[in-house]
N, C-alpha and C positions, 0 to 999 in steps of 0.2 A: 307292675300296673301299665306296662307299655309306653312309658314316657318317650315323648317324640322331641320335645323342645322345652327348655327352660330359659327364662331370661330374667334379669333383675336390671333395675335403673334406680339410681340415686340422683335426686335433682335438688339443685340449691339456687334459691331465687333471692336476690336482696333488692329491696326497694328504699331509696333513700328518703330522707325526711322531706315532707312537701307542703304546700299550702292547701288547706282545705276550702278556701274562700278566696274570690278573686282580689280582694283587698291584701291578702297575706297577714291577716291578723291572728288566725288559727293555723298553728302548725301541727301536721300529723307526725308521729315519731318514725324513725327508720324501722323497717322490719325485715327480718329474714326467715326464710321458709325452707325446710328441708324435708324432701318428700321421697318416699320409698315405692316403687312398682315392682310387682313380681308377677310373673306368668308362668304357668305349666301347661303344655299341650300333650295330650295323651290319646291312647286309642284311635288316633287318627282322625277324631271328629269332635273331641271334647277339649274345652279349654277352662281352665281356672286361673282367674285375675284377682289380684289384691293390690289395694293402695292404701298406704298409711300416710296421711297428710300431716303436715306441721309436727314432725316427730319431736322437735325441741319444745314443743307445747308453749309457743311463744305467744304473747298477747297481741292479737292483730285487731285492725280495725277497717271499716270500709271507706269508702271515698268520702263520706260525711263525718266519719268519726265515731260511728257506732261500733261498739265492740262485737266481734264475731267469735264463734265457738273456737275452742283450742284444737287439740288433736282429734283427727277423725279417722275411721276405719271404714273401708268399703270392700266389698267383694262381689264377685260376678263369675257365674257359672254359665258358660254358653255351648252350645252345638252347633254344628253345620252337617248337612248331608247333601 
């Protein structure tokens, strides 16, 4: 298939528990995220990129404490000329 380059990256991000309000009455729990990025470049001008977010499917919340979706998959096919 004319593979020119392949790369993989595994990322780990940890957030400690934190206050959700200025008074510190509501605490958000600690969060750990594990992400995987894969990239393949082939035929000199095509690239396929994939990202798997939150591999551990941890429960996550935003800044105010609302729940966010768990595991997510993203893909991209790009070309240059």
